[in-house]
C-alpha positions in Angstrom: 114.6 73.5 94.3 117.0 74.9 91.7 119.1 78.1 91.8 116.6 80.3 93.5 115.9 81.9 96.9 113.8 79.8 99.1 110.5 81.4 99.8 109.2 82.3 103.2 108.2 79.3 105.3 104.5 78.9 106.1 104.9 80.1 109.7 106.3 83.4 108.5 103.4 84.0 106.1 100.1 85.9 106.8 97.7 83.1 106.0 99.4 80.5 108.1 96.8 78.3 109.8 94.0 79.0 107.2 92.7 75.9 105.5 91.5 76.1 101.9 89.8 73.3 100.0 89.8 73.7 96.2 87.4 71.8 93.9 87.8 73.3 90.5 87.9 72.5 86.8 90.0 75.2 85.1 88.5 78.2 87.0 90.1 78.8 90.3 93.5 77.1 90.5 95.4 80.4 90.4 93.1 81.9 93.1 94.0 79.1 95.6 97.6 79.2 94.4 97.8 82.9 95.5 96.3 81.9 98.9 98.8 79.0 99.2 101.7 81.4 98.4 100.6 83.5 101.3 100.8 80.6 103.6 97.4 78.9 103.5 97.1 75.1 103.7 95.4 74.6 100.3 94.1 71.0 99.7 93.3 70.4 96.0 90.6 67.8 95.6 90.9 65.9 92.3 88.2 63.6 91.1 89.2 60.1 90.0 88.5 59.5 86.4 87.7 63.1 85.6 89.1 64.8 82.5 92.0 67.3 82.7 91.1 71.0 83.0 90.3 72.5 79.7 93.3 74.8 80.2 95.7 72.1 80.9 98.0 70.8 78.1 100.0 67.7 78.6 103.6 68.2 77.2 105.3 65.6 75.1 107.8 65.0 77.8 104.9 64.2 80.2 105.3 67.4 82.2 102.0 69.0 82.8 103.1 72.6 82.8 99.7 74.1 83.6 99.3 71.8 86.7 102.8 72.4 88.0 102.5 76.2 87.7 99.0 76.6 89.0 99.1 74.1 91.9 102.5 74.6 93.5 102.4 75.0 97.2 99.2 72.9 97.6 98.6 69.5 99.0 96.4 67.1 97.0 93.9 64.3 97.6 92.1 62.1 95.0 88.5 61.0 95.6 86.0 58.9 93.6 83.0 61.1 94.2 80.8 58.6 92.5 81.0 56.6 95.8 79.0 57.7 98.9 81.9 57.0 101.2 84.2 59.3 99.3 81.6 62.1 99.2 81.4 61.6 103.0 85.1 62.1 103.1 84.8 65.4 101.3 82.2 66.6 103.7 84.5 65.6 106.6 87.2 67.6 105.0 85.0 70.6 104.7 84.2 70.4 108.4 87.9 71.4 109.0 88.0 74.1 106.3 87.9 77.8 106.4 87.5 78.6 102.7 86.1 76.5 99.9 87.1 77.6 96.4 84.8 75.8 93.8 84.8 76.4 90.1 82.6 73.7 88.7 79.9 76.2 87.4 76.2 76.3 88.0 75.0 73.2 89.7 78.4 71.6 89.5 79.3 71.0 93.0 75.7 70.5 94.1 75.4 68.0 91.2 78.0 65.8 92.9 76.0 65.6 96.2 73.0 67.8 97.2 74.8 68.2 100.6 77.5 70.2 98.7 75.0 72.9 97.5 76.5 76.2 98.8 73.3 77.1 100.6 73.2 73.8 102.4 76.9 73.9 103.2 76.5 77.4 104.8 73.6 76.1 106.9 75.7 73.1 108.1 78.9 75.1 108.5 78.0 78.8 109.3 81.6 79.9 109.5 82.6 78.5 106.1 83.5 81.0 103.4 82.5 79.6 99.9 84.0 81.2 96.8 82.1 80.0 93.7 83.7 80.9 90.3 81.6 80.7 87.2 82.3 81.5 83.5 79.2 83.7 83.2 76.6 83.4 85.8 74.5 81.1 87.9 71.2 82.7 86.9 70.2 85.0 84.0 70.5 85.3 80.3 73.9 83.6 79.8 73.4 80.6 82.1 73.5 78.1 79.2 76.4 79.9 77.3 79.7 78.2 76.5 82.6 80.3 77.6 86.1 80.5 76.4 89.0 83.0 76.7 87.9 84.8 73.5 84.2 84.8 74.5 85.0 86.5 77.8 87.3 89.0 76.0 84.5 89.8 73.6 81.7 90.2 76.1 83.9 91.9 78.6 84.9 94.7 76.2 88.5 93.8 76.2 88.6 92.5 72.7 87.4 95.9 71.3 90.6 97.6 72.4 93.9 95.8 71.6 94.0 96.3 67.9 95.1 98.7 65.3 92.9 100.7 63.0 91.6 98.6 60.2 92.8 95.3 61.7 91.0 92.6 63.5 91.2 92.4 67.4 94.3 90.6 68.7 94.3 89.1 72.1 97.5 88.4 74.0 99.0 84.9 73.7 98.4 84.3 77.4 94.9 83.6 79.0 94.5 87.0 80.8 90.8 86.4 81.4 91.2 83.3 83.6 94.0 84.9 85.6 92.1 88.1 86.2 89.1 86.2 87.6 91.5 84.3 89.9 92.7 87.6 91.3 89.1 88.7 92.0 88.4 85.3 93.6 91.5 85.6 95.8 90.6 89.1 96.8 87.0 88.0 97.7 88.4 85.1 99.7 90.6 87.1 101.9 87.9 89.9 102.4 85.2 87.4 103.3 87.6 85.4 105.6 88.7 88.7 107.4 85.0 89.5 107.8 84.4 86.1 109.3 87.1 86.7 111.9 85.3 89.8 113.0 81.7 88.7 112.7 81.9 84.9 113.1 79.8 84.4 110.0 81.1 82.9 106.8 79.7 83.8 103.3 78.7 82.6 99.9 80.5 84.6 97.4 79.9 84.4 93.6 82.7 85.5 91.3 81.6 85.8 87.6 84.6 85.7 85.2 82.9 88.0 82.7 82.7 90.9 85.2 86.3 90.3 86.3 87.3 90.7 82.6 85.4 94.1 82.4 86.8 95.4 85.7 90.5 94.3 85.6 91.9 93.8 82.1 92.5 97.5 81.2 89.0 98.7 82.2 87.5 102.0 81.0 85.3 102.1 84.1 87.0 103.8 87.1 90.7 104.8 87.0 91.4 104.7 83.2 93.0 107.1 80.8 94.5 109.1 83.7 97.3 110.2 81.5 95.2 111.5 78.7 92.2 113.0 80.3 88.8 111.3 80.3 86.0 110.8 77.9 82.7 109.2 78.5 82.2 105.6 77.4 79.5 106.7 75.0 82.3 108.1 72.9 83.9 104.7 72.5 81.9 103.8 69.4 82.9 103.2 65.8 86.2 102.3 64.3 89.1 101.8 66.6 91.4 104.9 67.0 95.1 104.7 66.6 96.3 105.2 70.1 99.7 103.7 69.5 101.1 107.3 69.8 100.6 107.2 73.5 103.1 104.5 74.1 105.2 104.4 70.9 107.8 101.8 70.0 111.0 102.7 68.1 113.6 100.7 66.3 117.1 101.0 67.9 120.5 99.4 67.4 119.7 96.0 68.8 116.0 95.7 68.8 113.0 97.8 69.8 112.4 100.3 72.7 109.2 101.7 74.1 109.0 105.2 75.7 106.1 106.8 77.7 106.3 110.5 77.8 103.1 111.7 79.4 103.8 114.5 82.0 105.3 117.9 81.3 108.3 116.9 83.5 108.9 113.8 81.4 108.6 115.9 78.2 111.2 118.3 79.7 113.5 115.4 80.5 113.2 113.9 76.9 114.0 117.4 75.5 117.0 117.7 77.7 118.2 114.3 76.8 118.0 115.0 73.2 119.6 118.5 73.7 116.6 120.5 72.9 116.1 119.7 69.2 114.4 122.4 67.1 111.3 120.2 66.6 110.6 120.4 70.3 110.8 124.2 70.6 107.1 125.1 70.8 106.1 125.5 74.4 102.7 124.2 73.6 104.3 120.7 73.6 104.3 120.8 77.3 100.7 119.6 76.9 100.2 116.0 76.0 97.4 116.6 73.7 99.4 119.1 71.6 102.2 116.5 71.3 99.7 113.9 70.1 98.7 116.1 67.3 102.3 116.6 66.1 103.6 113.1 66.2 104.4 113.4 62.5 107.0 115.9 63.4 108.2 114.8 66.9 108.4 111.0 66.5 110.8 111.1 63.5 113.2 113.2 65.5 112.9 110.8 68.5 113.5 107.8 66.1 116.6 109.3 64.6 118.0 110.0 68.2 117.4 106.5 69.4 118.2 104.5 66.4 122.0 104.2 66.9 121.7 103.4 70.6 121.3 100.0 72.2 118.3 99.1 74.3 120.3 99.0 77.6 121.9 102.3 76.7 118.5 103.9 76.1 117.0 102.5 79.4 119.9 103.8 81.5 119.9 107.2 79.8 116.2 107.4 80.1 116.5 106.7 83.8 119.0 109.5 84.2 116.7 112.0 82.5 113.5 110.9 84.2 112.0 109.4 80.9 110.1 106.0 81.3 111.6 103.6 78.9 111.4 99.8 78.4 113.3 97.5 76.2 111.1 95.1 74.2 112.3 91.7 75.3 111.3 88.2 74.3 110.5 85.6 77.0 113.8 83.8 76.5 115.5 87.1 77.2 113.4 87.7 80.3 114.7 84.5 81.9 118.3 85.7 81.4 117.7 89.2 82.6 119.8 90.1 85.7 116.9 92.0 87.2 114.4 89.2 87.2 117.1 86.7 88.3 118.0 88.9 91.2 114.4 89.2 92.2 113.9 85.4 91.9 110.7 86.1 89.8 110.8 82.5 88.7 112.0 79.3 90.4 113.1 75.8 89.3 111.3 72.8 90.7 112.1 69.2 90.5 109.2 67.0 89.2 109.0 63.3 88.5 109.4 64.1 84.8 112.3 66.6 85.2 113.3 70.1 86.1 110.8 72.9 85.4 110.8 76.7 85.7 107.6 78.3 87.0 106.4 81.6 88.5 107.7 82.3 92.0 104.8 84.2 93.4 103.5 87.7 92.7 104.5 89.6 95.9 106.9 89.9 98.7 105.7 89.9 102.3 107.9 91.4 105.1 110.8 91.5 102.7 110.7 87.9 101.6 109.1 86.5 98.4 105.8 84.6 99.0 106.8 82.0 96.5 107.4 78.3 95.9 107.8 76.1 98.8 106.7 72.8 97.4 105.9 71.4 93.9 102.3 70.7 92.8 101.0 67.4 94.2 100.5 64.3 92.1 97.0 62.7 92.2 96.4 61.3 95.7 99.8 62.2 97.0 98.5 63.4 100.4 95.5 61.1 100.9 96.9 59.3 103.9 98.3 62.2 105.8 95.1 64.3 105.4 92.4 61.6 105.7 93.8 60.1 108.9 93.4 63.5 110.7 89.8 64.1 109.6 87.0 64.2 112.2 83.9 61.8 112.0 81.2 62.8 109.7 79.0 65.5 111.1 75.6 63.7 111.1 73.3 66.5 112.1 70.9 67.0 109.0 70.8 70.4 107.4 67.8 72.4 108.1 67.9 73.9 104.7 68.1 77.4 106.2 71.1 79.6 106.1 72.3 80.9 109.5 71.5 84.6 109.6 74.2 86.7 108.1 75.7 89.9 109.7 75.8 92.4 106.8 78.7 94.7 107.4 81.6 96.2 105.5 84.7 94.2 106.5 87.2 97.1 106.7 85.0 99.4 108.9 87.3 101.0 111.4 90.5 100.5 109.3 92.3 103.8 108.4 94.4 104.0 105.3 96.8 106.8 104.3 97.2 106.8 100.5 100.1 108.5 98.8 99.5 107.1 95.4 100.5 109.0 92.2 99.5 106.4 89.6 96.8 103.7 89.0 98.3 101.0 91.2 97.8 102.6 94.6 94.7 104.6 93.7 93.0 101.5 92.6 94.2 99.5 95.7 93.0 102.4 97.9 89.6 102.4 96.2 89.2 98.7 96.7 89.8 99.2 100.4 87.5 102.2 100.6 84.7 100.2 99.0 85.0 97.6 101.7 84.6 100.2 104.4 88.1 101.5 105.1 88.6 105.2 105.9 91.0 106.1 103.1 92.7 109.4 103.3 94.5 110.6 100.2 97.6 112.6 101.3 98.3 115.0 98.4 100.1 118.2 97.5 98.7 120.8 95.2 102.2 121.5 93.9 102.5 118.0 92.7 99.0 116.7 91.7 98.4 113.1 90.7 98.1 112.6 87.0 94.5 111.5 87.4 93.6 115.0 88.5 94.4 116.6 85.1 91.3 117.6 83.1 90.7 118.4 79.5 88.9 121.7 79.8 89.7 123.1 83.3 87.1 121.2 85.2 87.5 121.1 89.0 87.7 117.3 89.0 88.2 114.8 86.2 85.8 111.9 85.8 88.8 109.6 86.3 89.6 111.1 89.7 85.8 111.2 90.6 85.6 107.4 89.9 88.9 106.3 91.4 88.6 108.4 94.5 85.1 107.6 95.5 84.5 107.0 99.2 87.9 108.6 100.0 88.8 111.9 101.7 91.7 114.1 100.9 94.2 116.2 103.0 96.8 118.5 101.5 100.2 118.2 103.2 103.6 119.3 102.0 105.8 116.4 102.9 108.9 118.4 101.9 108.3 120.7 104.8 109.5 119.3 108.2 106.2 120.5 109.9 104.2 118.7 107.1 106.3 115.6 107.6 105.5 115.6 111.3 101.9 116.0 110.7 101.9 113.0 108.4 103.7 111.0 111.2 101.0 112.1 113.6 98.5 110.6 111.2 100.5 107.3 110.9 100.1 106.9 114.7 96.3 106.8 114.2 96.3 104.6 111.1 96.5 101.0 110.1 97.9 101.1 106.5 100.1 103.3 104.4 99.9 103.0 100.6 102.7 104.5 98.6 104.0 104.1 95.1 106.4 107.0 94.9 109.6 106.5 93.0 111.9 104.0 94.7 113.5 105.2 97.9 111.5 108.4 98.0 109.8 107.3 101.3 113.2 106.4 102.7 114.6 109.8 101.7 111.6 111.5 103.4 112.3 109.5 106.6 109.2 107.4 106.1 110.7 103.9 105.6 108.7 101.0 107.1 111.3 100.7 109.8 110.8 104.4 110.7 107.0 104.2 110.6 107.0 101.0 112.6 108.9 102.7 115.4 106.0 105.1 115.8 103.3 102.6 115.2 104.3 98.9 115.3 100.9 97.8 114.0 101.3 99.8 110.8 101.1 97.9 107.4 103.0 99.5 104.5 102.6 98.7 100.9 105.1 100.1 98.4 104.4 98.6 94.9 106.1 99.9 91.8 106.6 98.8 88.3 109.9 96.8 88.7 109.9 96.1 92.4 112.0 97.3 95.3 115.1 95.2 94.6 117.1 94.2 91.5 119.4 96.2 89.3 116.4 97.6 87.3 114.2 98.5 90.3 114.7 102.2 89.9 113.6 102.2 86.3 110.6 104.4 85.7 107.5 103.1 84.0 103.8 102.5 83.5 101.9 99.4 82.5 103.0 99.7 78.8 106.6 99.8 79.9 106.3 96.7 82.0 104.5 95.0 79.2 107.5 95.6 76.9 110.1 94.7 79.5 108.5 91.4 80.5 108.0 89.9 77.1 104.2 90.5 76.8 104.4 92.9 74.0 106.4 90.5 71.9 103.5 88.0 72.4 101.0 90.6 71.4 101.7 91.6 67.9 100.3 91.0 64.4 102.2 88.8 61.9 102.6 91.6 59.4 105.5 91.1 56.9 105.3 94.7 55.8 105.4 96.1 59.3 107.4 93.9 61.7 106.1 95.6 64.8 102.4 95.9 64.4 101.8 96.0 68.1 98.4 95.5 69.5 99.0 96.4 73.2 99.7 100.1 72.7 96.2 101.0 73.9 96.3 99.1 77.2 97.8 99.7 80.6 97.5 96.1 81.9 98.7 94.9 84.5 98.1 98.0 86.7 94.6 97.0 87.8 95.7 93.4 88.4 98.7 94.6 90.4 96.4 96.9 92.5 94.2 93.9 93.4 97.3 91.8 94.3 98.3 94.7 96.5 94.9 94.7 98.2 95.0 90.9 98.7 98.4 91.2 100.4 97.3 94.1 102.7 94.2 92.1 103.9 96.4 89.1 104.4 98.6 91.2 106.6 95.5 92.4 108.6 94.7 88.8 109.2 98.3 88.2 110.4 98.2 91.3 112.6 95.2 89.9 114.4 97.2 86.9 115.4 100.6 88.4 116.3 99.8 92.1 117.0 102.3 93.7 114.6 102.2 95.1 111.1 104.5 94.4 108.1 105.1 95.1 104.5 103.6 94.1 101.1 105.5 94.8 97.9 104.0 94.0 94.4 106.0 94.5 91.2 103.9 95.1 88.1 106.6 93.3 86.1 106.4 90.3 88.4 102.7 90.1 87.9 103.2 89.9 84.1 106.1 87.4 84.3 104.0 85.2 86.5 101.0 85.2 84.1 103.2 84.8 81.1 105.3 81.9 82.5 102.2 80.3 84.0 100.5 80.0 80.6 103.5 79.5 78.2 102.9 76.4 77.3 85.8 79.6 70.1 82.2 79.8 70.3 80.8 82.6 68.2 79.7 85.7 70.1 79.3 89.4 69.4 82.1 91.8 70.5 81.2 94.4 73.1 82.5 97.9 73.1 82.3 99.9 76.3 78.7 101.2 75.8 77.6 97.7 75.0 78.6 96.5 78.5 76.2 99.0 80.1 73.2 97.6 78.2 74.3 94.0 78.2 71.6 91.7 79.8 74.0 90.0 82.0 75.6 93.2 83.5 72.2 94.8 83.8 70.7 91.8 85.7 73.7 91.7 88.0 73.8 95.5 88.4 77.4 95.3 87.8 78.0 99.0 87.3 76.9 102.1 89.3 76.1 105.4 87.6 77.0 107.9 90.3 76.8 111.6 90.0 79.3 114.2 91.4 78.3 117.7 92.4 81.1 119.2 90.4 80.7 117.2 87.2 77.8 117.7 84.8 77.7 114.2 83.6 77.9 110.8 85.3 80.5 108.0 84.6 79.9 104.3 85.1 81.9 102.7 87.7 82.2 99.1 88.9 80.2 97.8 91.8 81.5 95.2 94.3 83.9 93.0 92.5 82.2 89.8 93.6 78.7 89.1 94.9 78.6 88.5 98.7 75.8 87.6 100.9 77.4 89.1 103.9 78.9 92.3 102.5 76.6 95.1 101.2 77.2 96.5 97.7 79.3 99.6 97.2 77.6 102.9 98.0 79.7 105.4 96.1 80.3 108.8 97.9 81.6 111.7 95.8 85.3 111.8 95.4 87.1 114.8 97.1 89.0 117.6 95.4 92.8 117.6 96.3 92.8 118.6 99.9 89.1 119.3 100.2 88.9 117.8 103.7 92.2 119.3 105.0 90.6 121.4 107.7 88.3 118.5 108.8 91.1 115.9 109.1 93.5 118.4 110.7 90.9 119.2 113.4 89.5 115.7 114.0 92.6 113.6 113.7 95.5 116.0 114.5 93.7 118.0 117.1 94.7 121.4 115.5 92.6 124.4 116.3 91.2 126.6 113.6 93.8 129.3 114.1 96.7 126.8 113.8 95.1 125.3 110.7 94.8 128.7 109.1 98.5 129.4 109.9 99.7 126.2 108.4 97.6 126.7 105.3 99.0 130.2 104.9 102.6 128.9 105.2 101.9 126.1 102.7 102.5 123.3 105.1 98.8 122.3 104.6 97.1 122.7 101.3 93.5 122.8 100.4 91.2 123.1 97.3 87.8 124.7 97.8 85.1 123.6 95.3 82.9 126.1 93.4 79.5 124.6 93.2 77.2 127.5 94.0 75.5 129.5 91.2 77.6 132.5 92.1 81.1 131.2 92.2 82.6 133.8 94.5 79.6 133.7 96.9 79.6 129.9 96.9 83.3 129.7 97.7 82.9 132.1 100.5 79.9 130.2 101.9 82.0 127.0 101.7 84.9 128.6 103.4 82.6 129.6 106.3 81.3 126.1 106.4 84.7 124.6 106.5 85.7 126.9 109.3 82.6 126.0 111.3 83.2 122.3 110.8 86.9 122.6 111.8 85.9 124.4 115.1 83.4 121.6 115.8 85.9 118.9 115.0 88.5 120.6 117.1 86.2 120.7 120.2 85.3 117.1 119.7 89.0 116.1 119.5 89.8 118.0 122.7 87.2 115.9 124.6 89.1 112.7 123.7 92.7 113.9 123.2 94.8 114.4 126.3 97.3 116.8 124.5 96.4 119.7 122.3 98.5 119.2 119.1 99.1 122.8 118.1 
């Protein structure tokens, strides 16, 4: 290992003791690399005489960068699967396996040996979790299609967005599609395995890369456009709009800088930073939509202000004034950045052909990076040590019938407190809620999440309705000591706390992991943010577009336009926020697995910037198909046959908005059943009575004083009458919940 921090050892990691076998061909290496980073014993099975993965490129110096980056932390065996004896060896290996990750496509693994058909494997090994990754699908209209990065981007709707008006679509220079599917596969693997620990039954899980593309890479279904309101997908037709004004890039003294001024507070900060220029005088500019109509006036003033300053100067001053900024850096600059060096985002490994720099994992677990522990295996490196410990072949013939599955939501009984204010935690919370967790959003009406803003005064935005499905909401003022105590009382009864406030906010509130663990040693705390919790740039503000700029992705995502050097194509996307959310969810479920073994909780920290650096470094180194826009995805024969999207209604919204269904297809986990999202604090009375044991009088007192907050929906024909009826209903429910709580609580918490 070179000049880098050594990663956590396997015994310290949450998936220690879990065995994963990988049989893939370019679809799945990253999924099992994530599991290996988290401590799983991943055994990569390479077929003797097989061709290299389509994504692998042999470098001139004989270093196979793709292999080294995607297969670190794994062990490897090489088998000639043309031979019966070697196929028997694979079966013997699977007898010792918890999770099989296979990516050979429809009929691929079964074509090697009928005994490897996933259905027969599950019959022979009922506790085995099988993750099957396929380009398009195992059945349906695209079963014979040839898939590439461009094809998935086109069919998944992603290609329709990263482009400028009048220009052709421009995809990033890194294969985002394959990596997004790997995140989905890893998420499916930990969820299915956790479910197995509870039910005893494994699962057959199918992960289509096409749907991962639509769900993860800057999706427009679910939590999207939270900064700019929401429109229906049916409006996404026609020529591509120029959305570059949302996340503009400006020339400065030593390069380019990106700023993201979305909220009214950020606008006030920018105005103060620029000493209140006359162009900013109109109070209407507090509203983002008004600013977007006046970019011809506002942006020249911003450009003149920034032009004489250096990138580092702008980032530091932006931090002081609360304005998210990001210097546009090239990959070579990233590797020299003090922030990423301090965070050990990449690591040097020693290979037979020389020293190589590769990604060092995408998260920290319990304060230590879950990163590189060993280089990727060379073919057959671990044949002897693995094979000599295998049991004899299990000779009982398969009956051909799968052992009955126990259909359940894996996270039933898990309670999550979500304090998210951006996409990352909201999306992670939604993933957990969809899997059965009781997710309670802890919100404050004085500081609403950006997703709650609406275009025309609606009670709830379509964005919030999609992202907060299956959740409840309690309004608590955490700045009030009484509110803070109420939150701590909830922590005692919870399993997970999700927070992505500004760095050190939780510490300043007295809610650090150490303090929360004192009152509940089993609590798991996740605190992701854009630039991580350590490093000199960790307190830098930002969103997905800022992290894209600061990690080299923007430089790799621009047109070669001699008349406009910076014709940037990524200005309409917020990647990697949805990817980082899934990484957070993976880490949380891995910690739940660890908690079952040792009885205590821990922490998960995901940096959005680290996710991009990992993807970019990992891949540094087209069949014709129509391009789908968002409405096309709804009527696409594949997504329709797979029922990939729900079309739920909300009682407070006069139109529906498509949302994703379960991110993979399980046999043992039912599909998502969307319940309407709450208004901010809609269940305050219910939760205060049921979980905190407060009586109705105490609840009313706390509401009057502002310690508790609530929002009452207006959905009756007569608004005032409907609100009154709903108020009476809430009061009635609170009394019932209070009486129930007194039958189980020994102390009355009033």
